[in-house]
Structures are given as structure tokens and as C-alpha cells.
C-alpha positions in Angstrom: 88.8 212.5 -224.0 86.3 213.4 -221.2 87.3 217.1 -220.6 87.3 217.6 -224.4 84.1 216.2 -224.4 83.0 218.9 -221.2 84.6 221.5 -223.3 82.2 220.9 -226.4 79.4 220.3 -224.3 80.0 224.1 -222.6 80.6 225.2 -226.1 77.1 223.5 -227.8 75.0 225.2 -224.4 76.7 228.9 -225.0 75.8 228.7 -228.9 72.4 227.3 -227.7 71.9 230.5 -225.8 73.4 232.9 -228.4 70.9 231.2 -231.5 67.8 231.1 -229.2 65.4 233.2 -230.7 63.4 233.1 -227.2 66.3 234.1 -225.7 66.6 237.2 -227.6 62.9 238.3 -227.5 62.9 237.7 -223.9 65.9 240.0 -223.0 63.9 242.6 -225.6 60.9 242.3 -223.9 62.5 242.5 -220.6 64.0 245.9 -221.7 61.2 247.3 -223.2 58.8 246.6 -220.6 60.9 247.8 -217.9 61.4 251.2 -220.2 57.7 251.4 -219.9 57.3 250.4 -216.7 59.8 254.1 -215.6 57.2 255.9 -218.2 54.4 255.1 -216.3 56.3 255.2 -212.7 57.6 259.1 -213.9 53.9 260.0 -215.2 52.3 259.4 -211.8 53.9 261.7 -210.3 53.2 265.2 -209.7 55.6 267.7 -209.5 54.1 270.3 -208.8 51.6 269.5 -205.8 53.9 266.6 -204.8 51.0 264.3 -205.2 50.5 260.6 -206.8 47.7 260.4 -209.5 46.3 257.3 -208.3 45.0 255.5 -211.9 48.5 255.6 -213.4 50.2 254.7 -210.8 48.3 251.6 -210.4 49.1 251.2 -214.0 53.0 251.6 -212.9 52.1 248.7 -210.3 50.7 246.3 -213.1 53.6 246.9 -215.5 56.4 246.5 -212.5 54.8 242.8 -211.8 54.7 241.6 -214.7 58.3 243.4 -215.8 59.6 241.9 -212.5 58.1 238.1 -213.6 59.5 238.5 -217.3 63.1 239.6 -215.9 62.9 236.1 -214.1 61.9 234.2 -216.9 64.6 235.8 -218.9 66.9 234.3 -216.6 65.0 231.1 -216.3 65.4 230.7 -220.0 69.2 231.7 -219.9 70.2 229.1 -216.6 67.8 226.5 -218.7 70.0 227.1 -221.7 72.9 226.8 -220.3 72.4 223.7 -218.2 69.9 221.8 -221.0 70.9 223.1 -223.8 66.7 224.0 -224.2 63.9 225.9 -222.1 62.1 223.9 -219.3 58.6 223.0 -219.4 58.3 224.5 -215.9 59.2 227.9 -217.4 57.3 227.9 -219.9 54.3 227.5 -218.1 55.5 230.9 -216.2 54.5 232.4 -219.7 50.3 231.8 -219.1 50.5 234.3 -216.7 52.2 236.7 -218.5 49.4 236.2 -221.0 47.5 238.5 -218.4 49.3 241.2 -219.6 47.3 241.7 -222.5 45.1 243.4 -219.9 47.5 246.3 -218.8 48.0 246.5 -222.8 51.5 245.4 -222.8 51.7 243.9 -225.9 55.4 242.7 -225.7 55.2 240.8 -222.9 52.3 239.7 -224.1 53.2 238.7 -227.7 56.4 236.7 -225.9 54.1 235.2 -223.6 52.0 233.2 -225.9 54.8 232.1 -227.9 57.0 231.0 -224.7 54.1 228.2 -223.9 54.2 226.8 -226.7 57.6 225.1 -228.1 57.1 224.2 -231.6 55.5 227.5 -233.2 54.3 227.4 -237.1 53.7 230.5 -238.5 50.3 230.4 -238.5 50.4 230.2 -234.7 52.4 233.2 -234.7 49.9 235.4 -237.2 46.9 233.9 -234.9 48.4 235.5 -231.7 48.9 239.0 -233.4 45.2 238.7 -235.2 43.9 238.0 -231.6 45.6 240.9 -229.5 45.4 243.3 -232.7 41.2 242.4 -232.2 41.7 243.0 -228.2 43.3 246.6 -228.4 40.2 247.5 -231.2 37.8 246.6 -228.6 39.6 247.7 -225.9 40.3 251.2 -227.5 36.7 251.3 -228.5 35.1 250.8 -225.1 36.7 253.9 -224.0 33.9 255.4 -225.9 32.0 254.4 -223.2 33.0 257.1 -220.4 32.4 259.4 -223.0 29.1 261.9 -222.6 27.5 260.3 -225.9 28.1 257.3 -228.4 27.6 256.9 -231.8 24.2 255.0 -232.9 26.4 252.1 -234.4 28.2 251.7 -231.4 26.8 249.1 -230.0 26.0 246.5 -232.7 29.4 247.2 -234.0 31.3 246.3 -230.4 29.2 243.4 -230.4 30.7 242.4 -234.1 34.1 242.6 -233.3 33.3 240.6 -229.8 32.4 238.2 -231.6 35.1 238.1 -233.8 37.7 237.9 -231.5 35.9 235.0 -229.9 36.2 232.8 -233.4 39.7 234.3 -233.5 40.5 232.7 -230.5 38.8 229.4 -231.9 41.8 229.9 -234.5 44.3 230.3 -232.5 43.4 226.8 -230.2 43.2 225.3 -233.8 46.2 226.3 -234.9 48.2 225.8 -231.5 46.8 222.3 -232.0 47.3 221.7 -235.6 50.6 219.8 -236.7 50.6 220.2 -239.6 49.7 216.8 -240.9 47.2 216.5 -244.2 43.4 216.1 -244.4 42.5 219.2 -242.7 43.0 221.3 -246.1 39.1 221.3 -246.0 38.6 222.8 -242.4 41.1 225.2 -243.0 39.4 226.3 -246.1 36.0 227.1 -244.3 38.0 228.8 -241.4 39.7 230.8 -244.1 36.4 231.7 -245.8 35.4 233.7 -242.2 38.9 235.1 -241.4 38.8 237.2 -244.9 35.3 238.3 -244.2 36.3 239.5 -240.8 39.4 241.1 -242.0 36.8 243.9 -243.1 37.5 245.4 -239.8 41.2 246.2 -241.1 42.7 243.0 -239.3 45.3 242.3 -241.6 46.9 239.4 -240.0 43.1 237.5 -240.1 43.3 238.2 -243.9 46.9 236.9 -244.2 45.7 233.8 -242.2 42.8 233.7 -244.1 44.5 233.3 -247.9 47.1 231.1 -246.5 43.9 228.6 -245.4 42.6 229.1 -248.1 45.6 228.2 -250.6 46.3 225.3 -248.9 42.7 223.5 -250.6 44.6 223.9 -254.1 48.4 222.8 -252.9 49.6 220.5 -254.7 53.4 220.6 -253.6 55.5 222.6 -251.9 57.1 223.8 -254.7 53.5 225.5 -255.9 54.2 228.0 -253.1 57.5 227.8 -251.8 58.4 231.0 -252.5 55.5 232.5 -250.4 56.0 229.8 -247.0 59.8 231.3 -247.0 58.4 234.2 -246.9 56.0 234.0 -244.5 58.3 231.8 -242.0 60.8 234.6 -242.3 58.3 237.2 -241.4 56.7 235.1 -238.3 60.0 235.3 -236.7 61.4 238.5 -237.0 59.9 240.2 -233.6 61.1 243.2 -234.8 59.3 242.9 -238.2 56.2 241.6 -236.7 55.8 244.4 -233.9 55.6 247.0 -236.5 52.8 244.8 -238.8 51.0 244.6 -235.5 51.2 248.5 -234.9 50.4 249.1 -238.5 47.5 246.7 -238.8 45.9 247.8 -235.3 46.2 251.7 -237.0 44.6 250.3 -240.1 42.0 248.3 -238.3 41.0 251.3 -235.7 40.8 253.5 -238.7 38.1 251.7 -240.2 36.2 250.4 -237.1 36.0 254.3 -236.1 33.4 255.0 -238.6 31.2 252.5 -236.8 32.7 253.1 -233.2 33.7 256.9 -232.7 31.3 259.7 -233.2 33.7 262.0 -235.6 31.6 264.9 -233.5 33.5 264.8 -230.9 37.0 265.3 -232.9 35.6 267.9 -234.7 32.7 270.0 -232.6 33.6 272.9 -230.1 32.7 272.2 -226.8 33.8 275.1 -224.5 32.8 274.0 -221.5 36.0 271.1 -221.9 38.4 273.2 -223.2 41.9 271.9 -222.3 40.8 269.2 -220.2 43.6 267.3 -218.6 43.6 263.7 -219.6 41.3 261.6 -217.7 38.4 258.5 -218.4 36.1 260.8 -219.9 39.0 262.1 -222.3 41.7 260.2 -222.2 44.1 262.0 -224.1 42.5 265.5 -222.7 40.5 268.0 -224.7 42.5 270.7 -227.3 42.3 274.3 -226.9 38.3 274.6 -228.5 37.2 271.3 -226.6 37.4 268.9 -228.9 38.9 265.4 -227.8 42.3 264.6 -228.6 42.0 260.9 -228.2 39.1 260.6 -230.9 41.1 263.8 -233.2 43.9 261.3 -233.0 42.1 258.2 -234.1 40.1 260.3 -237.1 43.9 261.7 -238.1 45.5 258.3 -238.3 43.1 257.5 -241.6 44.1 260.4 -243.3 48.2 259.4 -242.2 47.2 256.5 -243.6 45.5 257.3 -246.9 47.6 259.9 -247.8 51.0 258.1 -247.0 50.1 254.8 -248.6 48.4 256.8 -252.0 51.6 258.9 -252.1 53.7 255.7 -252.2 51.4 253.5 -254.5 51.2 256.4 -257.0 55.1 257.1 -258.0 55.5 253.1 -257.2 53.2 252.2 -259.8 54.6 255.2 -262.2 58.1 254.9 -261.3 57.6 251.3 -261.7 56.4 251.3 -265.1 58.9 254.1 -266.5 61.7 252.0 -264.8 60.6 249.1 -266.4 60.2 250.5 -269.9 63.6 252.5 -269.7 65.6 249.6 -268.3 64.4 246.7 -270.6 64.5 249.2 -274.0 67.5 250.6 -273.3 69.4 252.9 -275.5 67.2 256.2 -276.8 64.6 255.4 -275.2 66.4 255.1 -271.5 67.8 258.5 -272.4 64.8 260.1 -272.8 62.7 258.5 -270.3 65.8 259.2 -267.3 67.1 262.4 -268.7 63.5 263.7 -268.2 63.0 262.2 -264.7 66.8 263.7 -263.5 65.0 266.9 -264.3 62.4 266.3 -262.2 65.2 264.7 -259.2 66.8 267.6 -259.5 64.3 269.4 -257.6 63.9 269.0 -253.9 60.7 267.2 -253.4 59.4 269.3 -250.4 60.0 272.6 -252.2 58.0 270.8 -255.3 55.1 269.5 -253.0 54.9 273.0 -251.8 54.9 274.9 -254.8 51.9 272.0 -256.3 50.1 273.4 -253.1 50.4 276.9 -253.3 49.2 277.0 -256.8 46.3 274.4 -256.9 45.5 274.5 -253.0 45.5 272.8 -250.0 43.4 269.7 -249.8 44.3 265.8 -249.3 43.7 265.2 -252.7 46.4 267.8 -254.0 49.0 266.4 -251.0 49.1 263.3 -252.4 49.5 264.7 -256.1 52.4 267.0 -254.4 53.9 264.1 -252.7 53.8 261.6 -255.6 54.9 263.6 -258.3 58.6 263.8 -256.4 58.9 260.7 -255.5 58.8 259.2 -259.8 62.5 259.3 -260.3 63.8 257.4 -257.3 60.7 254.2 -257.9 61.9 254.4 -261.7 65.9 254.5 -261.0 65.3 251.2 -258.6 62.9 249.6 -261.2 65.3 249.9 -263.7 68.5 248.9 -262.4 66.7 245.5 -261.4 65.0 245.2 -265.0 68.9 245.9 -266.4 70.3 243.0 -264.4 66.9 240.6 -264.4 66.4 241.2 -268.2 70.0 239.4 -269.4 69.0 236.3 -267.4 68.3 232.9 -269.2 65.0 232.8 -268.7 64.8 236.1 -270.5 66.6 235.2 -273.5 64.7 231.4 -273.8 61.5 233.8 -274.0 63.0 236.1 -276.6 63.9 233.4 -278.7 60.2 231.6 -278.6 59.0 234.8 -280.2 57.4 236.4 -277.3 56.4 240.1 -277.9 58.5 242.7 -275.5 55.5 243.5 -273.2 54.6 240.2 -272.8 58.2 239.6 -271.7 58.4 243.0 -269.5 55.1 242.5 -267.7 55.1 238.6 -267.1 58.9 238.0 -266.6 60.8 240.9 -266.0 59.2 243.1 -263.7 57.3 240.5 -261.2 61.4 239.4 -260.5 61.8 242.8 -260.1 59.5 243.9 -257.7 61.1 242.6 -254.5 63.5 245.9 -253.7 60.9 248.0 -255.0 58.4 246.8 -251.9 61.3 246.9 -249.6 61.4 250.1 -251.1 57.9 251.0 -250.4 57.6 250.0 -247.0 60.5 252.2 -246.2 59.3 255.5 -247.9 55.9 255.1 -246.7 56.7 256.4 -243.7 58.5 259.1 -245.0 55.7 260.0 -246.7 53.7 260.0 -243.2 56.0 262.2 -242.2 56.0 264.8 -245.0 52.1 264.9 -244.6 52.6 265.5 -240.7 55.3 268.5 -241.7 53.1 270.5 -244.7 49.9 270.1 -242.3 52.4 271.6 -239.7 53.2 274.5 -241.6 49.7 274.7 -243.2 50.1 273.4 -246.3 48.7 269.9 -246.1 44.8 269.1 -245.4 42.7 271.9 -244.2 43.3 273.4 -240.6 39.7 271.7 -239.6 40.4 268.2 -239.9 41.8 266.5 -237.7 45.4 265.1 -239.0 48.3 264.5 -236.6 50.4 267.1 -238.4 47.2 269.7 -237.5 46.7 269.0 -234.4 50.7 268.7 -233.7 50.4 272.4 -234.4 47.6 273.3 -232.3 49.9 271.2 -229.4 52.9 273.2 -230.2 51.3 276.3 -228.9 50.6 274.8 -225.0 54.0 273.2 -224.8 54.8 274.6 -221.1 51.1 274.3 -220.0 49.3 271.3 -221.5 52.3 269.5 -223.5 50.3 266.8 -223.5 48.6 268.4 -226.6 51.7 267.7 -228.5 53.2 265.0 -226.6 50.2 262.4 -227.9 50.2 263.5 -231.8 53.9 263.2 -231.4 54.5 260.1 -230.1 51.9 258.6 -232.9 53.7 259.4 -236.1 57.1 258.3 -234.0 55.6 255.2 -233.8 53.8 254.7 -237.3 57.1 255.6 -238.6 59.1 253.2 -236.6 56.4 250.3 -237.6 57.0 251.0 -241.2 60.9 251.1 -241.0 60.9 247.7 -238.9 58.3 246.3 -241.2 61.0 247.1 -244.2 63.5 245.7 -242.7 61.9 242.5 -242.1 60.8 242.1 -245.7 64.7 243.4 -246.9 65.5 240.3 -244.8 62.6 237.6 -246.0 63.1 238.6 -249.7 66.9 238.8 -250.0 67.9 235.6 -252.2 71.2 235.4 -250.7 69.8 234.9 -247.0 68.2 231.7 -248.1 
């Protein structure tokens, strides 16, 4: 009997190791941080002159230190789970040291550290962690402008506002860490929610989500009233890759907004022939191009265009295609045949070819680019919505609405469409990445936005001519495109899991 009990105990400890989200995240963080450490080591070596770049080598040392500690924490977590089935307090204390990794911009270790130090983590706490880290990254990236020859006139007051917001976010994080979820704090959360929503004007989507959640809590009478929202909120918060994807999207969105005030646009567009093809330095973090323009500033301002074009070229077919698909799927018969056959004709034309034809006919600019990318995507959204509506329109509550004499339009937009949006939302997040790639591809071919405007495709086109001598001109914009597309894909995967009713 004792042997059987020991076998069961061993099985449960192994099971605890497999299902532990903290162990999985620790392993993921260790591998990612180790990969970054190797990259910094390689980058610190100048093979042409057999010398070491002091600054990059210093970053490598810092990353190596936190990576070694992270590997040790991963092994300790594994040992704790095998011995007792839970992580010991002494292991969690190591997370306080790892929090310092935020100073090296190692977002993987920093986010893990904040989650390790707290045993019971609410969705509010996890979102507050990413909210604070996003704000820190915005301040750090904006502060690099101090080393440039000059800064914008609004730099100092804007940085002051960002720092005040960061202190407030730290207070919110401490509050969420101590909040036990009891009643009686709805009024305090409401008063915290208002400034959170207001400070989200900087683009910090995490602050916006927490603020809206806190404001909703004041009018919540029972759990079922916002039960669906809470489930989605919880599923997204525990998905590490989705949260990291949302973090990078939020960071790019925030820096795109804050760059209006903290970056000088002239650094990205004005020629400076005294600084042509400068290698990365403290003054020019990513170097300069063949016209002496700061590559760092150009990538920051280019993110704004990539995001705007990517989101708009997804939102327009989402609305138009969703409307046509809803009408087609609900009414069926002749209406369905007419709408879908017309869309099939449009679907038969390759999207990129259609975009090139539209741009060639109406000229190369941002508005035409959005229209060109939007038109070709309408049929796919219409088909997705039509399939969802065909399924939902036969459910009992729709039949009950018909029996009560509700008009068809009311049924479509009050009952059918809201319950058909989940796959459309997932599809849109997954296709924004494709829109970003298409935007950069067309600009690279000279068919996107105007060549003088800083856009990632335009930047990459210039950099591709200097791959042998100044490869960083192509590497950095290429990495920005890859990171943004991956982030949208990670977020889309998380939304798909969160919105899938089969996983409830």
C-alpha cells in the first residue's frame, strides 16, 4: 500500500511539473534569453579588426548574468515541483533580482520575474506588469534622443508626463498585487480606472484595458453580466506568447504616438551629409543611411505608417466584407448567389496584382495603398462571416426572435452578427501581419508610399543596396517587420484559443 501511495505521489509531482505554467514560462524565458545573449556576444566581436566593441560586450555581460540566474531559477523550480509539487518561497525571492533585468531591456526575463514573485496572479496584475514595462520601454527609447545633436521643443514636458504616468502605473501595479479580489473596493477601482483610461492617450493599451475593466466593476451586479469578458481576459493573460505579442504591438503603437512629441521628424527626413553612413553609436543608435538620416528615427516614424496602413487595410474589408457576408448568409437564395458570385469574380484576381493595378492607376500614396490592399481582402472576410451567419441563424434564439416579429435587420445586427464576430476578430488579427508585409513589399517595389517618407519598406529598399558594406541598414528594418508580424500572429493565436467555446 505504501509503495502504491509513493507511486501516486511521484505521478502527481510529475504531473504538477508538466502543467505548471511558471515552469513552462521559465524554460521559454531561459531559452530566449540565452539566444539573445549569444547574439550580443557575436555582435560584440569585430572579426575584421579582431577587436571587441566595449558597449555591446557590456550588454552581453549583463544579459549573460541574468541568463545564468534564469537558468538556475528554472532548475530550482523543476526541483521544487518534483519535491513538493509547488514552488518554494526561497525560489520566488530570486525574482526580485531578476526584475532588475528591465534595465537591460530584457522583456522576457523581466515579465517572468514579476510573475514569479507573486504566487497568485490575477489578470489585472499581469496586465499591470506589462503596462509598467511598456511605459518603461517608451521612456527608455525616447530618452535616447538626449544624445542627438538636438531634441524637439516638446521633448522635456512630454518626458515629464511619461514619467509621472510611469509612477502612477507603478502604484496601480502595487495595488493589484495587494488586491485580494474582495468587495468594497469598487469605488477605488473606479477612481483608478478614470486616469488609467486618460493616460492611455499615450497608446498604452494595457492601461486602457485595465481602466475599462475597473470602471465596469462599479456597475457589475453579478459575475454573469460580464462573465464572457472575464473568461477572455483570463485566458489571454495566462498565454505568455500572446501577451508578449500584445506587448510589442502596444509598444510600437505607443512609440508611434509619443514620437509626435519626443522625436524630431527632421532627423528622419532631412539630409545631413556630414553624417553619411555612420555606424551605430550613442548618437545614432542604429546608424545613418546614405543621406545621413538617423535610421533609429526613421524606423520609429515608419512604424506609424505600417500600423495605420495595416490596421485600416484590415478594418475596411472587415466592415464591408462582414456586412456583405451577413446579408448573404442570412437571406440566402438569390441574394446569396448574387453577392457571392460577384465576390468570387473579385476573389479570382490575385490580391497583390490587384493592388499593383490600383496603385498604377491612381498613384502611389498612403490612401491609395490602403484602398488597394483592402479591396482584395473583402471576399475572404465575406466568406468567413457568411459561414458563421449560416450556422448562427438556425439557432433557437434566432427562431424565437423571428416568431416574436422582430425585423430581419434587427435580428441580423442584434442577434446574428454579434455572435458571429469571434472568428472574424481572430482572422483580422492574423491578417494584419500580412497587410504589414504587403505594405512593406509594395513600398520596397516603389509602389507604396512616396519614397521620401520613412516607411519600413522604403527603409529596407535603401538598406538592401548596402548589404555588403553596411548591412545594418537592412537588418534593423527587416527585424522590425518580422517582430511586428510575429506579434500579430501570436496575439491572433491567443485570441483564437480565448474565443473558442470548445475550450471553455
